[in-house]
N, C-alpha and C positions, 0 to 999 in steps of 0.2 A: 848688354843685350843688343843683338843685331837684327837686321831686317830679315835674316833667314827664318825668323819665326812667322813671318807673314804666310798666311795660308794654314797655319797650325790650328787645330781644333782643341780647345781646352775641354777636357772631359767629354769629348765627342759632341759638344754642343755649341761653343762659342768660337767661330772662325775669325781669326785675326786678319783684317783686311788692309789696314793702313796704320802707320805709327803717327800719333797726334803730338805727343810730347814725351820728354824723358827727363829724368832727374837721377840723383845719386841713389835713391832707394828703389825707384820703380819706373816703368814705362807705361804710357797710356796709349791704347790702341782703339781705333774705330773697329768694331767687330759686328758680326752678324749672328744673332741668336737663331739657330736653325730649328729650334723647337717651336718658338713663338713667331718666327719669321719677322724679325724686326731688327733695326740697327740698335746697338748698344755701345757703351764705352767700357773698356776693360782696363783696369789698372793692374799690371802684372809686376810682382816684385822681382827685382833683378836677382839673378842667380847668385852673384858674388856677395850679396848682403843677406841672402835668405838663411845663411848659417849663423848669423848674428842673432842671438836670442832676444836682445833688447830691441833691435830693429824689427824682428819678426813680430814681437808683441805689440810694438807701436803700429805696425801695419794692420794687425788683427783688430787693434783697438779702434782704428779708424772705421773699419767696417761696422763694429758694434755701435760706435758713436752715431754715425750717420744713419744707420738702420733704425734708430730710435726717432728720427726726425721725419715728419710728414708735413711739408710746408711748400707752398708754390714757389718760393724763392730759394729753395735749397735743392741742389741736384740730388735726386733720390737714389738710394742703393736698391738694386734689384736682386742681387745674389752675391754670394761669396763662396770660395772654395779653394781647393788646392789641386794642382795637376802635376804629377811627378815631382812633388816636393816644392813646386812653385806656387805660392799663395797668390790669389787674385781677388779683385772686387769688381763686380759688374754694376755700372751706373746707367741711369737713363742717358741716352745720347742727345746732346743739345747742339743743334745745328746753328752756327752763328760765329761770333767772335768773342774774345775776351774784352773786358773793359779797358785793359791796358792797350790792346790793339786799337780800340776806338780812339783813345786819347792820343796815341801816336799818329793816327791817321788824320784826326780832326784838330788836334791841339786842344785848347780849352773848350769845354762843352758849354752849351747854352745854360744859363744859370738855373732856370727851372728844371731842365733835364738833369743837371747834376744833383739838385735837391731830391728829385724824384728817385733817382738811383740810390741815393743815400738812404732814403726812407725804405726802399725795398731791401737793401742790404741790412739795415737796422732791424727790420722785421724778421729777417732770416736769423740774424744773431740772437734776437729776442727769443725765438723758438728754441734755439740751441741752449741758451742760458737757462731757459725754463726747465730744461732737462739736465741742468748742472754741467753742461758741456761748454768749454771755452775753446774757441777756434785756434787762437794763438798765432795765426799767420794770415790775418786779413790784409789783402792787397788786391789791386785791380787785376793782377794775373789770375787770381782765384775767383773772379766774378765773370760768369759767362753771360753774354747778351744773346738771347735766342732770336729767332727770325721775326717774332712779334715785337721785339724790342724790350722784353722783360728781363730783369737781372736775376741770376741764380748763383748762389754761393756754392763753391765746391772746394775740394781738397782740404778735408779735415785731417790731413796726414799727421799733424803733430798735436791734434786736439786731445784733450784728456778731461775726465770728469773731475769735479772739485773734490770728490770723496777719495780719489786715488792719491797715493803718495808721489806718483810720477816716476818716470824711468830715467830722467836725466839728472846728472849730478848738479848740486847747487852751483850757481855761477855760470852755467852754460847757457848761452843765449840761443833760443830757438826762434825761427822766424826771420823774415827779411828785414834788415835794419833800416831800410828806407821808410818803414812804417811802424817800427817797433816802439812800444810804450816804454817810458823811462824805467819803470820798475822791472820790466822784462829785460831791458838792456843790462840792468844791474844784477840780474839773476835772482831777483826777489819774487815773492808770491805773485802769480798771475791770476787775474780774475776777469769776469765779464767786462769790468771797466777798462781793462787793458785792450780788449777788442774794440771798445768804443773809441779809445784814443786812436787806434789804427784806422778806424772808419773815418774819424775826423781828418786824418792825414790824406786818406783816399779822396775825401770831399775837397780838400785843399787842392789836390792834384787835378781833379776834374774841373775846378774853377780856374786854375792858373795854367794848366797844361804841363806842369813840372812838379817834381817832388820838392819839399821845402828845404832839404839839406843835401849838400854834396860834400864829399871828402875823399882823401887819398885811398881809403879802404873802408870796409864795412864797420870796423871798430870806431873809426873817426866819425862816421855818420851816426852810429849808435850813441856816442858821447854827446853829440850835438842835440840829440833828442833828450838827453838827460839834463843838459846845461843851458841850452839856448831856447828862447821863445820862437815859435814859428814866425816867419816873416809876415808882415802886415798884408793880409789878403786884399784889403782895399787899396793899398799902394800898388799891388800887382794888377788889380782889376778894379778901377774906381767905381764901376757901376754896381758892384756888390753892395747890398744894403747894410746898414748898421745892424739890423736885426740878424741877418745871416752871419755877419762877422762875429757877433756876440755868441751865437750858437757854436761857431767854429772854435772860438777862444775857449769856451767852457769844455767842449769835447776834448780838446787837446791840452788841457791844464796839466802841468807837470806833476803836481801833487794830486794823488788819487782823491783826497777829501775835497778838492776844489772842482773835481770833474763831475759829470753827470753820474748820479748814483745808480741809475737803472736805464735799460733800453727804453722803457716806456717814457721816461722824462725826455730823453733825447728825441725820440720819434715824435712826441707831441709838439716839441718846439720846431722840429723840421716841418711838420705838417702845417703849423701856423705860418712859418716862413714861406712855404710853397704857395699858400693862399695869397700872401702879401706880394710875392714876386710875380705870380701869375696875374694878379690884379694890375700891377704896374705895367706888365707887358701887354695886357689887354687881349691876349690870345694864348692858346696852348696847342701843342702838336705832339705827335708821337707818344712816348711812354708817359709824358706829363698828363695827357688826357686820361689815360688809364688810371694813374695814381690819384688824380683829382676825384674820380668816382668813389674811391675808397676812403676819402678823408672823413673824419667825424664832422658832425654838423657845424660845430663851432668854427673849424677851419674852413669849411666850405662857404660859410657866410661871407668870408673875405673875397671870394671869387665872384665876378659878375655872372649873372644868370646865363648870358649868352655864351660864356665859356664853360660853365658847369653843365649846361644842358644844350649843347649845340643843336641847331635845327629849330629850336623853339623861338629864337630871337625874332625872326621875321614874322612869325605868327603873332607874338606879343606886340610887336610894333604896330601891325595892322589893327589888332584889337584895341590897342590904346588909342590909335587915331580915331577909331570908330567911337570909342567912349568919349573922347574929347570933341568929336564932331557933332554931338548932339543927338537928339531923339529921332530926327528925320532919317538919318543914315541908318541908325539902329533899326527903325521900323522897316525900312526897305529891305534889309538883309535878314530879318528875323524869320525863323521857321514857325509856322502857325500850327498849334496843337489843339485846335478847337473842334467844331462840328463839321468842318468841311464846307461851310456856307459863307466863308469870308468874302467871296466876290459879291454876294447878295446883301451883305451887311452894309449899313450906312457908314460912311467914313467917320473915323473917330480921331480925336486929337492925338498928335504924336506924343509918346511918352517922354518924360523929362527926367534926366538923371538927377538924383538927389545929391546935393552938394554937402560934403562932409568935411569937418575940420581935420587938420593934420594929425591930431592926437585922438581921434574919435574911434580908432580900432583897438581892440583889446583881446589878447590871447586868453583862452578860457579852458581850464582843466579842473573842474570841481571834484572829479572822481579819482584823481591821481596826485602824485607828489612831484612829478617832473615838470618844471616850467617849460611851456611850449614857446620858447623864443619870444617872450613878451616884448623885448626891446625892438623886435623887427615887425611888430604888428602893423605899423604904419605903411610898410611895403604893400600891404594888401589893397590899399585905397589911394595910393599916391599917383596913379596913372602913369608911372614910369615903366616903360616896357622892358627894362633890363633887369628887373628884380621882382621878387614876390615874397610873401610870408610863407614859411614852411614850418611844419611840425618838427619835432625831434625825430631822430632815426630810430626805427624799430627793426633791429637786425634779424629778428625771427619772422618778419613780414606779417606780424599780427599785433593789433593794438593791445596794450596792456590794460586799457580801460574800456568801459562800455561805449565811450565816446569822448571826443575832444573837439575843441572848436575855436572859433574866433567870432566876436560880435562887434557891432558898430553902434555908436550912440548918435541917433539922428534927432537930437534935441531941437525944439521942444517935443514935437511929435510929427509924424508924417504918415500918410497913406502910401503903402508900397504895393505895387501890382506885380512886379517882377524883380528877380535877382539874377544878375548875370555873373557867371563864373568863368574865369580864364585860368587854366591850370597847365602846368608843364608835366603833371603826373596823372594823366587821365585814367579812368577806370575805378575810381573810388565811389563810395556811397555816402550820402549825407541826408540829414533832415534839417528843416529850416523852422526857426521859432521866432516868436515876437513876445515882448514884455513891456510893461509900462513902469516897472519898478527896477531899481538898480540890482543887477545880478549879484547873488551871493557867491563868493569864490569857493565855497565848500558845500553848497546845497544844490541838489539836482533831483527833479526838474525845477523845484521852487515855483516861481510865478511864470515860467516860460509856457507859452501856448504854441503847439505845433501848427504851422501854416503851409507846410509843403514838404516834399521829399523827392529824391532822385537817386537812381542807381547808375553805375557805370558812367559817371559824368565824363563828358567829352572835353577836348581842349578848350572849346569855346561853346558854352551852352547857356541858354536863358531858360529859367524855370518860373512858371507862373505860380504866384502865391494866392492862397485862399484866405483872404482877410475880411471879406464882406464889406470892404470899404472903410474898415475901422482903422484909425490912425494909431500907431505905436511908436515908442521912442527907441527901444532896443531891438536889434535884429541879429539873429545868431545863425551861423553856419555850423552845424553839429556833425562832425565826421564820424561815421560809424563803422567804416571798413576801408582798409588800405587798398590801393590798386593791386591787381594780381602780381605777385612777385615783388611788389614795391616795399620800400623801407620807410617812406615818408609821403607827405602830401604837401604840395606847394600850390598856392592860389593867389589870385587877385579877384576882387569883387566890386560890383557896382549895383546900387539900388535904383529902381525906376518907379515913377509914380504917374 
């Protein structure tokens, strides 16, 4: 295929503007869709192989395979067709570079960045495997990094569904042997676990800047994948944690039965390791920040709050200093919500923060079965500005229960006039309750008595409670609505008397 095709219009619609890449089967062009007036990528089958029925079917199968996938980390198929006997596939156009190009330019990547990309690639493969599609050629050349830094998997050119018999003879190796799984190198059955092995090798290359094996030819490299363990990643890069090295070892196990059994297992471990590595680094940039926002709550808890929710750290530091500074500072900055006659009222004693024990906060979910991070409840009252107690994630942005909450034990009893809420997730609604008897973990409302409420709670808000000066032992923040578009609620609290 030569550059003489530049300027050609496929079916009068797709104008070929520049050649991006070429291979034995096809050539990829940057093209312009004159119907929708946008840039696209067109993979055009080379004329010399279009007469080969096996190659032609493989090309068509790629279009069918990727057309089934709709995932943010998979380069999507827009259209497919034939022009004068030349089959083509139209993809979304991704402006950026390949992961291989990034590794060549930068050498080894930052550890957290490498893990973040491995998670995105793993999620893309998980979407394909859910459709019973095996990629069979996972390598950094087939991962595009867009202008926002997000990874997108492409080139399912030798992918096939697990239900098909396949079009290659037994024993023929398909794929790049730098990343090939042992069973694929031996011509044996290829499954989603084979893709996971290749992903493990890609992760190794991102961490070390080089592929694990080199040889005189592709067959020699393939046999090393069959017979030799990957070089010790910690010997190549000592700052790699034992946790990450363990994930890598399991992903690249020679025996399929020793490898991760599913994408979900590998992704879950990578998510945990990303939390660990980010906590070690103390900061996050680029695509790591984007991936951190998508982690499940368990993995997110490993990451300091100032990293998970950038911009809130300064606010929480100030608020914590105010809480620790005593009631005089609190009173001076407090917004008054009374009759407007504050200036004419006689001065009153400065409110005093109620001192609570380290274990006096308890997550509370009597209407549901999901534990609301009970082990983290102490974060709500520890006056540490870099963390807070959070609910579990509600991915549909709606509480599954009528309410969830957290309560504190102010033994033996105390009169509370105000409760102060510091939150990194403003906009949620809550009611406030008091009780003198130990709360039942399964009964609601039980002996709780409502003493206040607030809607659209701000980052830092003080709510006056209506207790009539009666002391109580237990004080509850009962969350009734998530913030708009939010998946969880995070908070710290302080009681004042």
